[in-house]
N, C-alpha and C positions, 0 to 999 in steps of 0.2 A: 505495499502501500505507501502510497507515495500523496504528501498533502501539499498541492502548491499555493503558496499566496502572492497574489500581486500586488505591486506598490508603485509610485509615482505618475498616474496620472493628475489631471486637470484641467485650469483652461490658458488656454494659449492662445497667441495674437498670431495670425499667419505670418509664418516666415519663422517663427520663431523654433524651441527645440525644448523636448523632454527626452526623458530616458526612464522606461519604464525598469525595473526588477521584478524577476521572480524566484521567491524562494521556496527551495522544495524541500522533505524531510528524508530521512531514509540514508540510510548509506552505501546505494547503490545510484545514489543521481548520476553518477559518470558512464553508468551503461546507457541512459536514456538516450534517443533520441529525440530536441524539444523542438519548441516551436510556440510563436503566436498567432493566434489568430483574430478577426474583429469583425463587429457585427455592426453595421449600422442602422437608423429607425427605416424598418421597410423593406432590409436588404437580407441574402442568406449571408450566414457566415464564411466569412474568405483566409485562408491562407494569407500571414505575410508575411512570414519569415521563417526559415528553417535550418536548425544547427545539430549537424548528428553528432556521435559519440564521439567518431573521433574529430572532428571540432571541423568538418565540412557544410559550408552555409550557401543557402540559395535563397533568394529573394523574389517577391509579387511585382511585376513589369511597372507596376504604379509607385511604385516605395524604391526600388532601384536606385542608386547613386544618394537616396537620402535618407535612409535608415540602416543600420546594421546591426544584426544578432552578434550575440555573443554570449561566451560561460564562463563560470568559472565553478572548476568542477572544485575544489578546495572549501569553497564561501556554499554549494550545492546549490545556484545563485545565476540564471540564465537573463541578460539584458536585452533591451532593445532601444539602441540610439536610432531616437529619431528629430531630423535638420531639417528644416527649410519644410514646418509643415502647413499642410493648405485646408481649408474649411473642408475639403472633401475627406480628408484623415479622421471627421469627428467618426467618432463608435466609441463603444466598448471593446475594450481587445483585453483577448485570454491569454493565459497561458497552458500548456498543453504537453504534455511527458507522453513518450511513447516506447515502450520495446515489447519488442512478444504480441501477445492477445493483451498485453497492461496497458492501458489508457484511461490517462487522471487530466482531470480540465481544473482552475483554479475558477475564482467566485469572481474573475472580470475588473478593472479598473476601466474607468471611463475619462475618455481622451474629447476634450473640444475646443474645438480653433476654431477661433473668430477672423469674420473678414475684417 
């Protein structure tokens, strides 16, 4: 069992930056692939960025060049650095941990970008 707690969301003006953090419980964090998803009002949940257990990263086209996912296995934490934020980035952001058939979600953190 993995418990995920997101933090770092808030209100920011367009062009600003935020860093989201996701702290995970458990001693096997390094084995998990981690990801950030988001859900905007009226939209389906979408994958924002992913980092494998080995540190390989991918990102959605809509955030490439602006968002960076990283992980610190010593701190059991995954981060999402978000730069040059746009109003369309407004959403609830969720942390996800995946290992085999085990799939865990955090409670989400709200990011609101004003124009």
